[in-house]
C-alpha positions, -999 to +999 in steps of 0.1 A: -275+220+181-281+183+189-309+174+164-326+194+137-341+190+102-356+156+099-366+152+135-399+161+151-382+191+168-349+208+170-329+206+202-306+237+205-278+244+228-276+282+236-242+296+247-241+297+285-244+332+299-260+347+268-296+358+262-317+340+236-334+365+212-364+352+191-384+369+163-408+359+136-422+375+105-444+363+077-441+374+040-471+369+017-470+367-021-487+397-036-481+419-006-444+415+003-431+399-029-441+388-064-429+376-097-433+411-114-401+425-098-381+396-083-374+359-086-382+330-062-346+329-050-351+366-040-382+357-020-364+331+000-335+354+007-358+383+017-378+361+041-345+352+059-330+387+058-360+406+073-360+383+103-323+385+108-327+423+106-349+421+137-322+402+155-297+429+144-319+456+159-316+438+193-278+436+191-280+398+187-259+373+167-279+351+144-279+314+151-309+294+139-340+296+116-373+278+113-393+282+081-430+274+076-445+276+041-481+276+029-481+266-008-510+269-032-519+240-054-506+256-086-471+261-072-446+240-091-419+219-075-393+240-094-406+272-078-402+257-044-367+244-052-357+279-063-373+294-031-353+271-009-322+279-029-326+315-019-332+306+017-300+285+016-280+314+000-291+337+028-283+312+055-248+308+041-243+345+036-252+353+072-239+322+089-272+310+103-285+273+104-319+262+092-331+237+119-367+229+110-401+241+098-433+229+082-451+230+048-488+231+043-513+239+015-530+273+014-546+299-008-514+319-013-477+314-010-464+326+023-432+322+042-432+324+080-397+325+094-387+323+130-351+334+138-332+328+170-301+346+181-280+353+211-269+385+227-246+396+255-268+427+259-302+429+242-311+465+232-349+473+231-367+503+216-375+518+250-342+532+264-336+564+245-328+594+268-329+631+263-297+642+247-290+609+229-281+612+193-302+596+166-279+577+143-284+554+113-261+527+100-261+538+064-276+558+036-314+555+030-340+553+004-326+527-020-353+501-016-381+525-020-365+542-050-357+508-065-392+495-062-407+527-076-384+525-107-393+488-112-430+497-110-425+525-135-407+502-160-400+526-188-368+533-206-356+562-183-364+540-153-345+510-167-315+532-176-314+546-141-316+510-126-287+501-149-266+531-136-275+523-100-280+485-097-280+489-059-315+503-060-331+471-073-308+450-052-319+468-020-355+459-028-349+423-038-321+413-015-318+434+017-288+427+039-293+427+076-268+448+097-259+420+121-224+431+128-233+467+131-261+458+156-237+441+178-212+470+175-240+495+185-250+474+215-214+472+227-209+509+222-238+516+246-268+522+223-298+529+246-325+520+220-325+505+185-348+495+157-344+482+121-357+504+093-385+484+078-412+512+077-390+542+069-368+564+092-397+588+101-420+561+114-393+539+130-377+569+148-412+577+161-414+541+174-382+547+194-394+580+208-428+566+217-414+535+234-389+556+253-413+584+263-391+612+248-392+637+220-372+637+188-359+662+163-348+647+130-328+669+106-338+665+070-305+680+058-286+653+077-305+623+064-281+604+042-293+593+007-282+561-009-266+564-044-292+569-070-320+581-047-317+617-057-317+608-094-347+585-089-366+611-070-360+637-098-373+612-124-403+602-103-412+638-093-408+630-057-390+645-027-358+625-021-360+631+017-395+616+018-383+585-001-356+581+026-379+589+055-411+571+045-402+545+018-395+516+040-376+483+036-341+497+039-334+472+067-306+494+081-305+503+118-315+534+137-303+538+172-301+562+201-264+567+212-252+587+242-235+619+231-201+606+242-203+572+225-174+567+201-184+545+172-174+550+136-195+540+106-228+555+118-243+587+106-260+613+129-293+627+117-311+640+148-314+639+186-338+628+213-353+655+236-370+659+269-403+671+253-424+640+245-448+660+224-421+674+201-415+648+175-406+666+144-385+668+113-366+700+108-369+712+072-358+744+054-395+755+057-395+749+095-405+720+118-430+694+104-445+664+121-428+631+117-462+613+118-478+603+085-447+594+065-442+558+075-448+529+052-482+513+061-483+474+058-521+474+058-525+500+030-545+486+001-542+515-024 
């Protein structure tokens, strides 16, 4: 980087021979975050993390960030200081540099982050082939279970959050899988996506972009610690928390059958029948469609 924060624009120096990967996401108060379940530092962290997760899904190393805020009149300087503290914590944790941005007034607090990274080989959603394995980078359902327990907010829910602090942490401060994304790319992943909408919906995105079918095995879907206990308390199916809850920000990838990569978990396979996109349950095949988190859902 030659110039950055304080100048009219950032001048960046990409590594010769590598591909520049760019993504942007916006988080809005009341829809993606709020004071009921998290703190301003968490909001800043999460805005950075969800964008870096998109870089991870392409197999990229994170390099730079730009942050644009809209700030309502009633927001205090202290709140903004805390918000930027969370952004700074995430930048330090994931070795990424904040190089610029903008601030403007608006009706609600929002954070629009643009993240830039570099990749030797960028992995898209569109390369999965029949016979490839569907793998995930870790156990699922923690963020959805944590949010549901925070919303319930009674003594049993608080006790469970105390026993499994990772549930609330997964909702408040997701951790992008940057190193794993690069490992998957180097191991020959043919397609990849980060799990923002739940494994069911995001696996469908891979299948649709690649023009293939998919069979996801419910029994093989790994559950994060505390998810089964949370599901029992909430009266919900733990598999559906993992498949449809969203915001785990782990990775799902298509790997060739012979790819040798430790630390990932098999939970299905891609097939040659594009119209067969199902989850295999003890009661038989069921459609994957309809489980994914919906960002535009209002009720």
